[in-house]
Residue, then its C-alpha position, 0 to 999 in steps of 0.5 A: x552590141x558590136x563592141x561587146x561582141x568584139x570584146x568577147x572575141x578578143x578577150x576570150x570570155x564574157x567575164x573578162x570582156x565585162x571587166x574591160x568594158x565596165x559592164x556586168x557579165x549578165x549585161x554582156x551575155x544579154x547584149x550577145x543574145x540580142x545581137x544573135x537575134x538581130x543577125x539570125x544565127x548563133x555567134x557562140x556555142x554555150x558549153x558548160x557555162x563557156x561561150x565558144x565561137x561558132x563557125x558562123x561567129x568566126x566568119x562574122x568576126x572577120x567582117x567585124x574586124x574589117x569594118x572596125x578597121x575602116x571606122x578607125x581609119x575614118x576617125x584617124x582621117x577626121x582627127x588629122x583634118x580637125x587638127x591640121x586642116x588636111x587629111x592625107x594625099x594620094x600620089x602616083x607616078x610611072x616607074x621612071x620617076x619612082x626612085x628619083x623625082x617623086x621621093x625628092x618631091x615628097x620629101x620637099x612636101x613633107x618638110x612643109x607639111x609634116x602632119x600630112x600622110x602621103x600614100x605613094x603608088x607606082x604603076x603603069x600610066x593607063x592604070x594611074x589615069x583610071x585611078x585619077x578619074x575614079x578619084x582614087x588619087x589626088x595627083x599623078x605623073x604619067x606618060x603622055x600616051x594616055x586618054x585624058x578624058x575625065x581627068x585634068x591633064x597638064x604637060x609636066x616634063x619633056x626629057x630628051x631620050x638617049x640610046x642605051x648600048x650593050x657593054x662592048x658594042x661597037x656603037x659605044x665608040x661613037x659620040x653620037x648615034x644616027x638612025x643609019x647606025x641602027x639599021x638591021x641591028x637587034x633593037x629593044x623597043x618600047x611598047x607599041x602605044x608609047x609616043x616616044x616609040x612612034x616618034x622614033x619609028x617616024x625618024x627611022x622611016x624618014x631615013x629608010x632604016x629598020x632596026x630589028x625589033x627583038x623585044x618590046x617592053x613598056x618600061x625604060x628600066x626593063x629596056x636597060x636590063x635587056x640592053x645590059x644582058x646584050x639583047x640589043x640597043x634601046x631608046x630609054x629615059x636617061x633618068x632611069x638609065x643613069x643607074x645602069x652606067x656603072x654596070x656597063x651600059x653606055x648612053x649616047x645621044x640619038x640624032x635626030x633626037x626623040x623625047x619622053x613626054x609626061x603629064x601631071x594629072x588631077x581629078x576633075x574637081x577643086x584642088x585642096x591646099x595640100x594638092x596644090x603644094x604637092x604640085x609645086x613640090x613636083x614642079x620644083x624637083x622637075x626643075x632641079x632634075x633638068x638643071x642636073x642634066 
């Protein structure tokens, strides 16, 4: 009955729907009336032999379309599983890896698994962690400050941080920056919960220095943009910061150094073959990234 109703709504008349479905027009009309009785309201107004969708019918058709789209997606997934032994894979990462490591890893994975569809999400680490715990993602890369209860977490990459310096700033003349060089200078800080920020603050406290925090932000890319605008210096992930060098940002090592640490997350369940292969692709691209540094 639902398919008959969809055909009438799609093709505009019962006669055309009957032709498409290979049914008689009376059979189409009877199916529609049966459906109306079962749901308890009119789907069409009958005017001079024509079936005009009612307001309720139009609202109902929206829900039918959503449901049928969901069924189509299930059929598509079933076909992929039947034909290729796998369905799709859902991957996510924090923004720092979204334009380099993850695209490269997905390319590596797809060359080996050309018939597996990949869904790729980029968002904050805490959101990613919740999605993994809810089994909405198969594998993800996050910063290490998240709560790992309810997920499987393994160390992924530890990247030495770098100091981003605004164009024309005196510190750009130094080969290495020490904590004392930052005392009372305008500083763009990472978010308060960021473990790299905690590590840096411990070093500042040890050396008795206090950079002047003027802005706090969660992402290295945003820190870089603020540094480029001359707001202050900031500690950033060098992978993200590379694209800002040609725009005028200077990167210098900070001694003692601090690091950005990341985790690879999985739901608490047995891993499929394609999840294992995606993890392998990510690990290999991480190694290539380390060699390039």
